[in-house]
C-alpha positions as CSV (number, residue, x, y, z in Angstrom):
1,M,-0.2,-0.5,-0.1
2,S,1.5,3.4,-0.7
3,F,2.3,6.4,1.4
4,E,-0.5,8.2,-0.1
5,H,-3.3,5.5,-0.2
6,Y,-2.5,4.6,3.9
7,I,-2.8,8.7,4.6
8,A,-6.1,8.6,2.1
9,K,-7.3,5.6,3.8
10,R,-6.8,7.2,7.5
11,F,-8.6,9.9,6.9
12,H,-11.6,8.7,5.0
13,S,-12.1,6.2,8.2
14,G,-10.7,8.1,11.1
15,S,-11.9,11.2,10.9
16,G,-13.8,10.7,14.5
17,K,-17.3,12.1,15.9
18,Q,-15.7,15.7,16.3
19,S,-14.4,16.1,13.0
20,L,-15.9,19.2,10.7
21,S,-16.1,17.9,7.9
22,R,-17.7,14.4,8.6
23,P,-21.3,16.2,8.2
24,F,-20.5,17.5,5.0
25,I,-18.8,14.3,3.9
26,R,-22.0,12.3,4.7
27,I,-24.0,15.0,2.9
28,T,-21.4,14.6,-0.1
29,I,-21.9,11.1,-0.6
30,A,-25.8,11.4,0.0
31,S,-25.9,13.8,-3.4
32,V,-23.8,11.5,-4.9
33,A,-26.0,8.1,-4.2
34,L,-29.1,9.9,-5.0
35,S,-28.0,11.9,-8.8
36,V,-26.8,7.5,-9.2
37,A,-30.0,6.6,-8.0
38,V,-32.5,8.9,-10.4
39,M,-30.2,8.3,-13.6
40,I,-31.1,3.9,-12.9
41,V,-34.1,4.8,-12.9
42,A,-34.7,7.5,-15.6
43,I,-32.8,5.0,-17.9
44,A,-34.6,1.7,-16.9
45,I,-37.6,4.4,-16.9
46,I,-36.9,5.3,-20.5
47,T,-35.5,2.0,-22.1
48,G,-38.8,0.3,-20.0
49,F,-41.0,2.6,-22.3
50,K,-39.6,2.5,-25.8
51,T,-39.4,-1.2,-25.3
52,E,-43.0,-1.2,-24.6
53,I,-44.1,0.8,-27.2
54,K,-42.0,-1.1,-29.7
55,Q,-43.4,-4.6,-29.0
56,K,-47.3,-3.6,-29.4
57,V,-46.5,-1.7,-32.4
58,V,-44.5,-4.7,-33.5
59,G,-47.6,-6.4,-32.6
60,F,-49.6,-4.5,-34.8
61,G,-47.3,-4.8,-37.8
62,S,-44.6,-6.9,-37.3
63,H,-41.2,-6.0,-38.0
64,I,-40.3,-6.1,-41.6
65,Q,-43.2,-6.5,-44.5
66,I,-43.4,-7.7,-48.3
67,S,-46.1,-6.0,-50.2
68,N,-46.6,-4.8,-53.6
69,Y,-44.5,-2.7,-55.0
70,D,-47.5,-0.1,-56.5
71,S,-48.4,3.7,-56.3
72,N,-51.9,2.8,-54.3
73,Q,-51.0,4.8,-51.5
74,S,-54.4,3.7,-49.9
75,L,-54.9,0.9,-47.1
76,E,-55.3,-1.7,-49.6
77,T,-52.8,-2.5,-52.3
78,N,-52.5,-5.5,-55.3
79,P,-52.4,-8.7,-54.3
80,I,-49.1,-10.6,-54.5
81,P,-48.4,-14.8,-54.6
82,T,-48.2,-16.5,-51.0
83,N,-46.3,-19.3,-52.6
84,L,-43.4,-18.0,-53.3
85,S,-40.2,-19.4,-52.5
86,I,-38.3,-16.7,-51.6
87,T,-40.1,-17.0,-48.2
88,N,-37.7,-20.4,-48.0
89,D,-34.9,-18.3,-48.5
90,I,-36.1,-15.4,-45.6
91,L,-36.2,-18.1,-43.1
92,K,-32.7,-19.2,-43.7
93,I,-31.7,-15.4,-42.4
94,D,-29.8,-15.4,-39.3
95,G,-32.4,-14.0,-36.9
96,I,-35.6,-14.2,-38.5
97,R,-38.0,-16.1,-36.1
98,H,-41.2,-16.1,-38.3
99,I,-43.3,-15.3,-41.7
100,Q,-46.6,-15.4,-42.3
101,K,-49.3,-14.1,-44.7
102,F,-51.8,-11.5,-43.4
103,A,-54.2,-9.0,-46.0
104,I,-56.1,-6.0,-44.9
105,K,-58.9,-4.1,-46.3
106,A,-61.1,-1.0,-45.0
107,G,-64.7,-1.3,-43.4
108,I,-67.1,-0.2,-41.5
109,I,-68.9,-1.7,-38.6
110,K,-72.6,-0.9,-38.0
111,T,-74.5,-1.5,-34.8
112,D,-77.9,-0.7,-34.2
113,T,-76.6,2.3,-32.8
114,D,-73.4,3.0,-33.4
115,I,-70.8,2.5,-36.5
116,Q,-67.3,3.0,-36.7
117,G,-64.1,2.4,-39.3
118,V,-61.8,-0.3,-38.9
119,V,-59.4,-2.1,-40.6
120,L,-59.8,-5.3,-41.2
121,K,-56.9,-8.1,-40.8
122,G,-57.1,-11.2,-42.2
123,I,-55.0,-13.5,-41.3
124,A,-53.7,-17.4,-41.7
125,S,-53.6,-20.6,-39.7
126,D,-49.7,-19.7,-40.0
127,F,-50.5,-16.3,-37.5
128,D,-48.5,-15.6,-34.4
129,W,-50.9,-15.1,-31.4
130,S,-48.2,-14.4,-28.7
131,F,-48.5,-10.6,-29.2
132,F,-52.7,-10.8,-29.2
133,Q,-52.9,-13.6,-26.3
134,K,-50.8,-11.6,-24.0
135,N,-53.0,-8.8,-24.7
136,L,-56.3,-10.9,-24.8
137,I,-59.1,-9.7,-21.5
138,E,-61.9,-11.7,-22.8
139,G,-62.8,-14.6,-24.6
140,E,-60.2,-16.4,-26.7
141,A,-58.3,-16.2,-30.1
142,F,-60.4,-17.9,-32.9
143,T,-58.6,-20.7,-35.0
144,V,-58.3,-20.2,-38.7
145,S,-58.8,-23.3,-40.7
146,D,-57.1,-23.9,-44.1
147,S,-60.5,-25.1,-45.8
148,V,-63.3,-23.8,-43.7
149,S,-64.0,-20.3,-43.0
150,T,-65.3,-18.8,-39.2
151,N,-66.8,-16.2,-39.1
152,A,-64.4,-14.9,-35.8
153,T,-63.4,-11.6,-35.0
154,I,-60.8,-10.3,-32.4
155,I,-61.4,-6.6,-31.7
156,S,-60.2,-4.4,-29.0
157,K,-61.5,-3.3,-26.0
158,T,-61.6,0.1,-27.0
159,L,-64.2,-1.2,-30.1
160,A,-66.2,-2.9,-27.5
161,N,-66.4,0.4,-25.5
162,L,-67.4,2.7,-28.7
163,L,-69.8,0.1,-30.7
164,R,-71.1,-1.5,-26.8
165,L,-69.8,-5.2,-28.2
166,K,-69.3,-8.2,-25.8
167,V,-68.0,-11.5,-26.3
168,G,-70.4,-13.1,-28.1
169,D,-72.3,-10.7,-30.2
170,T,-72.7,-10.3,-33.6
171,Y,-72.0,-7.1,-35.6
172,D,-71.8,-6.2,-39.6
173,M,-69.3,-4.5,-41.1
174,F,-70.0,-2.7,-44.7
175,F,-67.1,-2.5,-47.5
176,V,-67.3,0.2,-50.0
177,Q,-66.6,-1.3,-53.8
178,E,-68.5,-2.2,-56.3
179,P,-71.2,-3.4,-55.7
180,P,-70.7,-3.3,-51.9
181,R,-70.7,-5.9,-49.8
182,Y,-71.3,-7.1,-46.4
183,R,-70.4,-9.3,-44.1
184,R,-71.7,-10.6,-40.5
185,F,-69.0,-11.5,-38.1
186,T,-69.1,-12.8,-34.4
187,V,-66.5,-10.9,-31.3
188,T,-65.0,-14.6,-29.7
189,G,-62.4,-12.6,-27.6
190,I,-61.4,-8.8,-26.7
191,Y,-57.6,-7.4,-26.2
192,D,-56.8,-4.4,-24.5
193,T,-52.9,-3.2,-26.3
194,K,-53.3,0.6,-24.6
195,M,-52.5,1.9,-28.1
196,V,-55.7,3.5,-28.7
197,E,-55.1,4.6,-31.7
198,F,-54.5,1.2,-32.9
199,D,-57.0,-0.5,-30.5
200,K,-59.5,1.7,-32.4
201,M,-58.5,0.5,-35.7
202,F,-57.9,-3.4,-36.3
203,V,-59.9,-6.4,-36.1
204,L,-58.8,-9.8,-36.3
205,C,-60.0,-12.0,-38.8
206,D,-60.0,-15.0,-40.9
207,I,-57.8,-14.3,-43.8
208,K,-60.2,-15.7,-46.4
209,H,-63.0,-13.2,-45.8
210,I,-60.9,-10.9,-47.4
211,Q,-59.5,-12.8,-50.5
212,K,-63.5,-13.3,-51.5
213,L,-64.4,-9.8,-51.0
214,N,-61.3,-8.9,-53.2
215,G,-61.9,-11.6,-55.7
216,W,-58.5,-13.1,-54.8
217,N,-58.1,-16.7,-55.0
218,E,-56.7,-18.6,-51.6
219,N,-52.9,-17.9,-52.9
220,Q,-53.3,-14.6,-52.6
221,A,-52.9,-12.0,-49.9
222,T,-52.2,-8.4,-49.3
223,G,-48.5,-9.6,-48.3
224,F,-45.7,-11.2,-45.9
225,E,-45.2,-10.2,-42.0
226,I,-41.4,-11.4,-40.7
227,L,-40.8,-11.7,-36.9
228,V,-37.0,-10.7,-36.3
229,D,-35.3,-12.6,-32.6
230,D,-33.9,-9.1,-32.0
231,I,-36.4,-6.0,-32.9
232,D,-32.1,-4.2,-32.2
233,Q,-31.1,-6.1,-35.5
234,V,-34.1,-4.7,-37.4
235,D,-32.2,-3.1,-39.9
236,R,-29.3,-5.0,-40.6
237,L,-32.2,-8.0,-41.6
238,W,-34.4,-6.1,-43.4
239,V,-31.3,-4.9,-45.8
240,E,-30.9,-9.3,-46.1
241,V,-34.4,-9.6,-47.0
242,D,-34.5,-6.7,-48.9
243,D,-31.6,-8.3,-51.0
244,I,-33.6,-11.5,-51.6
245,A,-37.3,-10.0,-52.2
246,G,-36.6,-6.5,-53.5
247,F,-36.0,-7.9,-56.9
248,V,-38.2,-10.5,-57.4
249,F,-40.7,-9.4,-59.9
250,L,-43.9,-11.1,-60.5
251,D,-45.6,-12.5,-63.2
252,D,-48.1,-8.8,-63.9
253,G,-44.5,-7.2,-63.9
254,S,-45.0,-5.4,-60.7
255,R,-42.5,-5.8,-57.8
256,L,-41.8,-6.5,-54.5
257,K,-41.6,-4.0,-51.5
258,V,-39.6,-4.2,-48.2
259,Q,-40.7,-2.5,-45.5
260,S,-39.6,-2.0,-41.7
261,I,-41.7,-1.3,-38.6
262,V,-39.5,1.7,-38.8
263,D,-40.5,3.0,-42.1
264,L,-44.1,2.2,-41.9
265,Y,-44.7,4.3,-38.3
266,P,-41.4,6.8,-38.9
267,N,-43.8,9.3,-36.7
268,I,-43.4,6.5,-33.3
269,F,-39.7,5.7,-33.5
270,D,-38.8,9.0,-34.1
271,W,-41.0,9.9,-31.4
272,L,-39.4,7.3,-29.0
273,N,-35.7,8.4,-30.2
274,L,-36.4,11.8,-28.5
275,Q,-36.3,9.9,-25.3
276,D,-32.6,9.5,-26.0
277,I,-32.0,13.1,-25.7
278,N,-34.4,13.3,-22.7
279,A,-31.9,11.0,-20.7
280,A,-28.8,12.4,-21.6
281,V,-29.7,15.9,-20.4
282,L,-31.0,14.4,-17.2
283,I,-27.8,12.4,-17.0
284,V,-25.8,15.6,-17.6
285,L,-27.8,17.4,-14.8
286,M,-27.1,14.7,-12.4
287,L,-24.0,14.3,-13.4
288,L,-22.9,18.2,-12.9
289,V,-25.0,18.3,-9.6
290,A,-23.2,15.1,-8.4
291,A,-19.9,16.9,-9.5
292,I,-20.5,20.5,-7.8
293,N,-21.0,18.4,-4.5
294,M,-18.0,16.5,-4.9
295,I,-15.7,19.4,-5.4
296,S,-17.5,21.3,-2.6
297,G,-17.4,18.4,-0.4
298,L,-13.3,18.1,-0.8
299,L,-12.5,22.1,-0.5
300,I,-14.1,21.5,3.3
301,V,-12.0,18.2,3.9
302,I,-9.0,20.2,2.3
303,L,-9.9,23.2,4.6
304,E,-10.3,21.2,7.6
305,K,-6.9,19.7,7.0
306,T,-4.9,22.4,6.0
307,S,-2.4,21.9,9.2
308,T,-2.5,18.2,8.2
309,I,-1.0,19.3,4.7
310,G,1.5,22.3,6.2
311,L,2.6,19.4,8.1
312,L,3.1,16.7,5.7
313,K,4.8,19.6,3.5
314,S,6.9,20.0,6.0
315,M,7.9,16.1,6.5
316,G,9.1,16.1,3.0
317,A,5.7,15.0,0.9
318,S,5.6,17.2,-2.5
319,N,2.4,18.8,-3.5
320,R,1.2,16.1,-6.0
321,S,2.0,13.5,-3.2
322,V,-0.9,15.6,-1.2
323,R,-2.9,16.2,-4.0
324,K,-2.7,12.0,-4.6
325,I,-3.9,11.6,-0.9
326,F,-7.3,14.1,-1.2
327,L,-7.9,12.2,-4.7
328,I,-7.9,9.0,-3.1
329,Q,-10.0,10.3,-0.4
330,S,-12.4,11.6,-2.6
331,S,-12.6,8.5,-4.5
332,F,-13.4,6.7,-1.5
333,I,-16.1,8.7,-1.3
334,M,-17.2,8.8,-4.7
335,L,-17.4,4.8,-4.4
336,S,-19.2,5.2,-1.6
337,G,-21.6,7.4,-3.1
338,L,-22.0,4.8,-6.0
339,I,-22.6,1.7,-4.6
340,I,-25.5,3.3,-2.6
341,G,-27.4,4.8,-5.2
342,T,-26.9,2.1,-7.2
343,F,-28.5,-0.3,-4.3
344,T,-31.3,2.3,-4.1
345,G,-32.0,2.9,-7.9
346,L,-32.4,-0.5,-8.7
347,L,-34.5,-1.4,-5.4
348,I,-36.9,1.1,-6.9
349,C,-37.2,-0.5,-9.8
350,F,-37.7,-3.8,-8.3
351,V,-40.4,-2.8,-6.7
352,Q,-42.0,-0.6,-9.1
353,K,-41.7,-3.8,-11.9
354,Q,-43.1,-6.5,-9.2
355,F,-45.7,-4.1,-7.7
356,G,-46.3,-1.3,-10.3
357,I,-47.1,1.2,-7.9
358,V,-47.1,4.3,-9.6
359,K,-49.3,4.3,-12.5
360,L,-50.1,6.6,-15.5
361,N,-52.6,7.8,-17.6
362,E,-53.1,5.6,-20.4
363,A,-54.5,7.6,-22.7
364,F,-51.5,10.3,-23.0
365,Y,-48.9,7.8,-22.3
366,F,-50.5,3.9,-23.7
367,L,-49.8,2.2,-20.8
368,S,-51.1,1.6,-17.3
369,E,-48.1,2.1,-15.4
370,V,-44.3,3.0,-15.3
371,P,-42.2,0.5,-17.3
372,I,-39.2,-1.1,-16.0
373,S,-36.1,-2.6,-18.1
374,I,-32.8,-2.8,-16.3
375,V,-30.1,-3.1,-18.8
376,W,-27.3,-4.1,-16.7
377,W,-24.4,-3.0,-19.1
378,Q,-26.4,0.8,-19.1
379,V,-26.1,0.5,-15.0
380,L,-22.4,-0.5,-15.5
381,L,-21.4,2.3,-17.9
382,L,-23.4,4.7,-16.0
383,N,-21.1,3.6,-13.2
384,I,-17.8,3.7,-14.6
385,L,-18.6,7.4,-16.2
386,A,-20.1,9.2,-13.2
387,F,-16.7,7.8,-10.9
388,A,-14.3,9.0,-14.0
389,I,-16.1,12.4,-14.2
390,G,-16.3,12.8,-10.7
391,V,-12.2,12.3,-10.5
392,A,-11.6,14.5,-13.3
393,M,-13.7,17.6,-11.9
394,L,-11.5,16.9,-8.6
395,V,-8.4,17.9,-9.9
396,V,-8.6,21.4,-10.2
397,P,-10.1,22.0,-6.8
398,S,-7.3,19.6,-5.5
399,M,-4.8,22.3,-7.1
400,V,-5.6,24.6,-4.0
401,I,-3.3,22.2,-1.7
402,S,-0.6,23.9,-3.8
403,R,-1.1,27.3,-2.0
404,I,-0.8,25.8,1.1
405,S,2.3,26.4,2.8
406,P,3.9,24.8,5.5
407,D,5.4,28.0,7.7
408,K,1.9,29.4,7.2
409,T,0.1,26.8,8.8
410,L,1.6,25.7,11.4
411,K,1.4,26.9,14.8
412,F,4.4,26.0,17.5
413,D,3.7,27.1,21.4
């Protein structure tokens, strides 16, 4: 153990109850701990919020979609064949989890008292129900057969409230086309994702209804939905899928269009990316608060130890050695604050994640409670960053030591 480290450790552990700087050191540790706890909780909330919203958007639109590359900007595009051989090539891509066909068609639900425009989403037997099963609050999901169609549908709680429907009720949906048509459906399940704008739009049904309404055969659909293992890899996987499907020409001369979920809903993802700016601003502010308190605490310790500094210098200690002593002591204080703050922040996150104590307004935040997602490398990086910045900012105030002269600080009786 070096001379500087030994003295710093004695200063830190042996200040004693009569030490003037003791209360200020405790305040400094508390301020550092509070700053770290706030940063950890803030990052966990923002990460959790982004994760939850992304999962819900993906639940409605998948990670990657393949459709007809036409100039039609409406919900109803020209169909593509579902028996394309490229689907097997896409499934071989590392990171692709599932591929399923789908069809969409705009319609109007009419009951005895209410009317509402919706998007009817047709699904086939290969549909991944995991997202809707997770958000199903009443009834059950329906089974899609490859041979026989079903009139069963899944609607949202928002639509159920607007149209006064419940599980087991039937309703009519009208379609504006030539000639106008309608279908009678039955509510077999009600889901609730808290994403009101999506919930009041999508109704799930058997894809065969849309195929018949549009005059398509059983091997035609709006397109394919592709699910991936990691949403952070969507951009890379989109490129690989586009390399396979983007240059395919259909029999009518049209091409396929490959879009990622970010392309389909750019406004939502731009909004989510803005949360990173909010997190960065908060982290900078908390780091400044912690650093300023550390600087104040160090100056108070230096002032109290003025005579000790003079004694050390008179015994031959250099300015560099004395500065190193107080920097090491400040590091002990910083580490204490980081440990307490990390433990407190993680405890708060655990309690919120387990019990959901803090609630949210679903109409504004699309969630019923504050979401928490702890990423351990973020917590570790935050601690390293806070420690490095805190110690670095202490170098300048520690230079006060060089101005302390032994002949002015030592007193002899």
